C-alpha positions, 0 to 999 in steps of 0.5 A: 500500500502506498500513502500520499500527503500533500504537505504544501503547494509544492511538496508531496510525501509518499510512503512505499510499502511501509518501509521507506518515505520520500518527499517529492515535488508535485511533478515527481521530478525531485526526490528526497529520502526520509529514513524510517527506523528499521523497527518501524513501518509507516501505516499512513501519513497526513498533513496539517499547516505545511507539516507532515504527520504519520502513524507508525507501527513497531514491527516487533512489539505491535505498539505504535506512535504518532510522529512528525516529519521535519521535511527540511532535514528528513528526520522524525520526532515522536509525539504520542505513543499509542496501542491498537490498530490505528490510522491518522486523518486530518482536516483543516485544523486538526489531526485525528486518530482512528483507533481500535483497541483489539487486534480482532477489528471485526468485533471491536468498537471504534474510537476517534481521538483528537491529537494535540500535536503541541501538547503531545496528547490525545483526547477521545472525541467520538466512540462507537458503542457497537462493532464496525467491520472496518480495519483501520490499517486497511481502510481509507479515511479522510476528514472534511469539516466536522465529518470523518468518512471511511470505506472498508469492506462494504460498498458504502462510505461511513460518515462519522459526525464529530459535531453530533456524534452520529453515523451515516451510511452513504451508498455509492457505486464504487467498489469496496476498499476504494481510496478516499481523498478530500478534494476542496470539500468534496470526497473523491473515491477511486479504485478498490476491489470489484466483483463477488467474493473469490473473484475480485479484481482491482478497478479503475473507477473514480467518482466524486461526492459533494456533501452539499448535494448528497450526490455522487458523480463519475469522473474519468477512469484511471489508466491502471487498475488499483487498490490500496493506492495513494492519492493527494491533491497537487492543486485545485484541479489535479490529483496525484495517484501513486502505486497500489496493487493490481495483480502485483505491487504497482510503481506507476503514478498518474494525474487525475483532473476534477 
């Protein structure tokens, strides 16, 4: 799985298979390596106010931490130590941690924690009382305003409201395990797995959801079938798509226009 985060108007961070993280310009011409400790794997990355944050898992102990990347030096600074299966998402003002306490994610309730990156602490702001069939390490999640959108094993997007603590299913035509992205307040979903159980394959499908009108619209398809890939905005109208899997790991990248 590849992870992307648009750090600022000219820099994109990319994590490859959890072992290495790079920064590059939006045209993918200048690459810089940001070494990750050999005992750590990058679960996912987000950006906030020109800074890059990542949730990392310890390979041996299974515990994890939230770390901040200094883009200039390529070094990491640990902020908060956490346990369980987690994923980071960020909106315009905050970084949030989606957390499952147990390893059996099919039978575990979900918690959303707000991360105080200055005070280096977590505050629980949302807790689901019933289990949801989403694995935070494999699902795709984004924050738009006061809502967090997630997709996993179903063909629906789950919307969690941080304002009134409600949940809502948003049916879509996309496949399960599609990748989500916040694009100017709209939700872009791409790729994923299509077909029935036992006969699934990666997809090229791309669509966009506008929360204001509660409607999905199809966009031009990707040139490659992809699942568990990375997406990031490079400007107001362009989206960078990197890696993922089809029958094997993909090393290609492409630009989508919305």
